[in-house]
C-alpha positions as CSV (number, residue, x, y, z in Angstrom):
1,M,-187.2,15.0,-16.3
2,A,-183.5,14.2,-16.2
3,M,-183.3,15.4,-12.6
4,A,-186.3,13.2,-11.6
5,G,-185.0,10.0,-13.3
6,K,-182.8,7.3,-11.8
7,I,-180.9,7.0,-15.1
8,T,-180.7,9.5,-17.9
9,I,-179.7,8.4,-21.4
10,A,-178.8,11.0,-24.0
11,E,-178.8,10.2,-27.7
12,V,-176.7,12.6,-29.8
13,E,-176.1,13.1,-33.5
14,E,-172.5,14.1,-33.1
15,L,-169.9,13.9,-30.3
16,V,-167.7,17.0,-29.9
17,P,-164.8,17.8,-27.6
18,A,-165.6,19.4,-24.2
19,G,-165.8,23.2,-24.4
20,T,-166.9,23.2,-28.0
21,L,-170.6,24.1,-27.3
22,D,-171.9,27.3,-25.7
23,P,-172.9,26.4,-22.1
24,D,-176.1,28.5,-22.5
25,A,-177.2,26.2,-25.4
26,I,-177.2,23.1,-23.3
27,H,-180.6,21.9,-22.1
28,T,-179.6,19.0,-19.8
29,P,-176.3,19.5,-17.9
30,G,-173.9,16.6,-18.0
31,I,-174.2,16.1,-14.2
32,Y,-177.7,14.6,-14.9
33,V,-176.6,12.3,-17.8
34,N,-175.6,8.8,-16.9
35,R,-175.2,7.3,-20.4
36,I,-174.6,8.8,-23.8
37,F,-174.6,7.2,-27.2
38,Q,-174.2,8.4,-30.8
39,G,-177.2,7.6,-33.0
40,V,-177.0,6.8,-36.6
41,N,-179.1,7.3,-39.8
42,Y,-180.9,10.4,-38.6
43,E,-183.6,11.7,-40.9
44,K,-183.6,15.5,-41.0
45,R,-187.3,16.3,-41.2
46,I,-188.3,19.8,-42.1
47,E,-191.2,21.2,-40.2
48,Q,-193.8,23.1,-42.1
49,R,-194.8,26.5,-40.8
50,T,-198.5,27.1,-41.1
51,T,-199.6,30.7,-40.9
52,R,-202.9,32.4,-41.3
53,T,-203.9,35.9,-42.3
54,L,-205.6,38.1,-39.6
């Protein structure tokens, strides 16, 4: 969707220096991001895995 939008805003938990992250782990390249801001007070929710026996 970032490629289709006029403006793309990225909310991040932490800002890190350029080159710190593995390029293969980036989902939206910076060329498509127009605005960036660091969010606060994130709640780390733990997902519950539901399995069933076959």
